[in-house]
N, C-alpha and C positions, 0 to 999 in steps of 0.2 A: 934486665930483659935477656932472654935466651933466643936462640934461633933453632927452629925445628924443620926437618924435612918431612913432608906429609905426602902420602899416596892416597888417591881417591879412586876406589873401584867404581866402575860405571857399568850400567846395564848393557848398552849397545855400542860403546866406544872403548878405545884403549884406555888403560888407567892414566890418570893425570898425576904428575909429581911436581910439587912446588915447595918453596920455602916460606915459612911464616915467622913472625916475631911474636913472642908471648912470654909471660912470666913463668908459666909452668905448662906441662904437656896438655892438661885439660883445657887451658885457655887457647892452646894451639889448635885443638879440634874445633873450638868455637870460631876462631879466626878463619880457619879453613872453610867452615860451613858458610860463614858470611861472604867469603871470597867467591864461593860457588854461586851463591844467590846473586851477587853483584854481576857475575859473568853470565847469568841466565842458564846455568847448567842444571837440568832437572832430572837427569838419569843417574845420579850418584846413589850408590847403595851401601858404601862403607868408606869411612875415613880412618886411616891408620897412620900413626906416628912412626916413621921409619927410624928416627933417631935425632939426637941433638947434634948440631953442627956448629962450626966456628964462625961462619959468616953467611950472609945471604948469597954470596957468590958460589958457595959449595954446591 
């Protein structure tokens, strides 16, 4: 598993940046989308992988 830093562009709020765990970057996008659904965020317009990181603390 790898760690990825993800940025979510939003319609009416500031971008959200968080870290996810996934096997590959495509899975990181899916994990980010699921996290947004779980949080009830409905104004997301883009999910971008900023890069791979060493740990979830980065």
